[in-house]
C-alpha positions in Angstrom: -5.0 20.2 -6.6 -9.0 19.6 -8.0 -9.8 22.8 -9.3 -12.6 24.5 -7.4 -16.2 24.1 -9.9 -14.7 20.4 -10.2 -15.3 20.6 -6.2 -18.3 21.9 -5.7 -20.2 19.2 -8.2 -18.6 16.3 -6.6 -21.7 16.0 -4.7 -23.8 16.0 -7.4 -24.2 14.0 -10.1 -20.0 12.1 -10.7 -19.5 11.7 -14.5 -16.9 9.6 -15.9 -13.7 10.0 -15.8 -12.2 11.0 -19.2 -10.6 8.2 -20.6 -7.2 9.2 -20.2 -7.6 8.7 -16.9 -9.0 5.4 -17.9 -6.0 3.4 -17.4 -4.1 5.8 -14.1 -7.4 4.2 -12.8 -7.0 0.5 -13.7 -3.6 0.9 -12.6 -4.8 2.1 -9.2 -7.5 -1.0 -9.3 -4.7 -3.4 -10.2 -2.7 -2.4 -7.5 -4.2 -1.1 -4.2 -7.7 -3.0 -5.0 -6.7 -6.5 -6.3 -3.2 -6.8 -6.2 -1.5 -5.6 -3.1 -4.4 -7.8 -0.8 -4.1 -10.7 -2.7 -0.5 -10.7 -2.4 -0.1 -10.3 1.6 -3.2 -12.6 1.8 -1.1 -15.3 0.0 2.0 -14.4 2.1 0.1 -14.3 5.4 -0.7 -17.8 5.2 3.2 -18.9 5.7 4.5 -15.3 7.2 4.1 -14.2 10.9 2.3 -10.2 10.4 5.1 -8.8 12.1 7.8 -10.4 9.1 5.1 -8.8 6.9 5.5 -6.1 8.5 9.2 -5.3 7.9 9.4 -6.2 3.7 6.4 -4.2 3.8 8.1 -0.8 5.5 10.0 -0.9 2.2 6.4 -0.1 0.5 7.3 4.6 1.2 10.9 3.4 -0.2 9.2 2.2 -3.6 6.6 4.7 -3.8 8.4 7.4 -3.7 11.4 5.6 -6.6 8.3 5.6 -8.6 6.5 9.0 -8.0 10.2 10.0 -9.2 10.3 8.3 -12.4 6.9 8.8 -12.7 6.6 13.3 -12.2 10.2 13.2 -13.7 12.9 14.3 -10.5 16.4 13.0 -10.1 17.0 12.0 -6.6 20.9 12.8 -5.7 23.6 10.2 -4.0 22.9 10.7 -0.5 18.8 9.3 -2.2 20.3 6.6 -4.1 22.7 5.3 -1.4 19.9 5.5 1.7 18.2 3.7 -0.5 20.2 0.6 -1.7 21.0 0.6 2.3 16.8 -0.3 3.3 16.8 -2.5 0.5 19.6 -4.2 2.0 18.4 -4.4 5.0 15.0 -6.6 4.6 16.8 -8.6 2.2 19.3 -10.3 5.0 16.2 -9.8 7.4 14.0 -12.2 5.7 17.4 -14.4 4.1 18.0 -14.8 7.3 14.2 -15.3 8.8 13.3 -18.3 5.8 16.7 -20.0 7.7 19.1 -18.9 4.1 16.6 -18.6 1.4 13.8 -16.7 0.0 10.6 -18.1 0.8 7.6 -17.8 -1.7 5.6 -15.8 1.1 8.8 -13.4 0.7 8.5 -13.0 -3.1 4.4 -11.8 -3.0 6.1 -9.7 0.4 8.0 -8.4 -2.7 5.6 -8.2 -5.0 3.4 -6.5 -3.6 4.8 -3.8 -3.0 5.5 -3.1 -6.6 2.2 -2.9 -7.6 0.4 -0.7 -4.5 4.0 1.2 -5.0 2.3 2.1 -8.5 -1.2 1.7 -7.3 -0.9 5.1 -4.8 1.5 6.5 -7.5 -0.8 6.9 -10.5 -4.0 7.1 -7.2 -2.2 10.1 -6.4 -1.7 11.6 -10.3 -5.6 11.9 -10.5 -6.3 13.1 -6.9 -4.7 15.6 -9.1 -7.5 16.0 -11.1 -10.6 14.4 -9.0 -12.1 13.8 -5.8 -10.0 11.4 -3.6 -13.5 9.5 -3.2 -14.0 9.1 -7.4 -10.2 8.0 -7.7 -10.6 5.0 -5.2 -14.5 4.7 -6.3 -13.7 4.2 -9.7 -10.6 1.9 -9.1 -13.5 -0.5 -7.1 -16.0 -0.3 -10.2 -13.2 -1.1 -12.8 -12.9 -4.2 -11.0 -16.4 -5.4 -9.8 -16.0 -7.7 -12.4 -13.2 -8.8 -10.8 -13.7 -9.0 -7.9 -18.1 -10.4 -7.5 -16.8 -13.8 -9.4 -14.3 -14.4 -7.1 -15.9 -13.5 -3.6 -19.1 -15.7 -5.2 -16.3 -19.1 -6.1 -15.0 -18.7 -2.6 -18.2 -18.9 -0.5 -19.1 -21.6 -2.8 -16.0 -23.4 -2.0 -15.7 -22.0 2.2 -19.0 -21.5 4.1 -19.7 -18.7 5.6 -18.8 -18.6 9.2 -20.6 -15.6 10.6 -19.5 -13.9 14.5 -18.8 -10.1 15.7 -15.3 -10.4 15.0 -15.4 -11.6 11.4 -18.3 -9.6 10.7 -16.0 -5.8 12.7 -12.9 -7.7 10.9 -14.8 -7.7 7.3 -16.0 -4.4 7.7 -12.8 -2.4 8.9 -11.2 -3.4 5.1 -14.1 -2.8 2.9 -15.5 0.7 4.5 -12.4 1.6 6.5 -8.4 0.4 5.0 -10.5 -0.5 1.2 -12.8 3.1 1.0 -12.9 5.6 3.7 -8.2 5.5 4.2 -7.6 5.8 0.6 -10.1 8.4 0.4 -7.4 10.5 2.8 -5.0 9.0 1.3 -5.6 10.3 -2.7 -6.7 14.0 -0.6 -3.5 13.8 1.5 -1.0 13.1 -1.7 -2.8 15.6 -3.9 -2.7 18.2 -1.1 1.2 17.8 -0.5 2.8 15.5 -2.7 3.2 12.1 -3.2 7.1 12.0 -1.9 5.9 13.5 1.0 2.9 12.0 1.6 4.5 8.5 1.2 6.4 9.3 4.7 3.3 9.0 7.0 3.6 5.3 6.8 7.0 5.8 8.0 5.5 4.3 11.2 3.6 2.1 10.2 5.5 -1.2 10.3 6.8 -0.2 13.7 2.4 -0.1 14.9 1.9 -3.4 13.2 4.8 -5.1 15.0 3.0 -3.4 18.4 -0.6 -4.4 17.1 1.1 -7.9 15.8 1.5 -8.4 18.9 -0.9 -7.1 21.3 -4.3 -8.6 18.7 -2.4 -11.7 17.5 -0.3 -12.2 20.7 3.0 -12.7 18.1 5.8 -13.3 19.2 9.4 -10.6 17.7 12.4 -11.8 17.3 14.8 -8.5 17.4 15.6 -8.6 14.6 12.2 -7.6 13.5 12.7 -4.4 15.7 15.8 -3.7 14.5 15.7 -3.7 11.1 11.9 -2.2 10.9 14.1 1.2 12.7 17.0 0.8 10.1 14.1 0.3 7.6 12.8 3.8 9.1 16.2 5.6 9.1 17.0 4.6 5.9 13.6 6.1 4.2 13.8 9.4 5.8 17.3 9.9 4.8 16.6 9.6 1.4 13.1 12.4 1.1 16.0 14.6 3.0 18.7 14.2 0.7 14.9 14.5 -1.9 14.1 17.4 -0.2 
């Protein structure tokens, strides 16, 4: 975990990270701050939230795989069998939903899985040597040269329509999802390990399906919850095998 001396200085003057940590922070920024939100937003232009939720259900598995490669552990045969089964379930679902072919939305979603898993893995590794809020904080700072101009360009193309709903959504994404959520996420990864922490996301696909119905009024096909459940089972098996 973070050394006591570092924790005691956490709320004082924050020194810049050591040079050897900047590359990892850049990976966090590219994956979690820029890549995942942008790619999933592009995907949701032509994909339903329920469909995207099932595909993103592979994120815990992808994170566990990348962390295993980063840490250098050797997963068992059971791990790989379950991993392949989960991947097959997701691919079958996406092909069936798109009428027999992968769409551009699916390509965006699979790319989002890879970049986000890389960001989670690097963030969890860095959270062992610095507080979680500094990990995501410095990643956000690194991304400012990209996010500020992009925001300015976006505002020039699309007029701002401030409503209670839009402001609430923006604040939630900026403060809750993009910062506070990742603060506790990286702290948890440092405390219990990246593979184990990644399993806290096992409920995400099913919860997303539920909220897409309650909040967005989307209609679920039978295949969506069945595939989500199958993915959760496969991921659970991989984690038991790793242990």
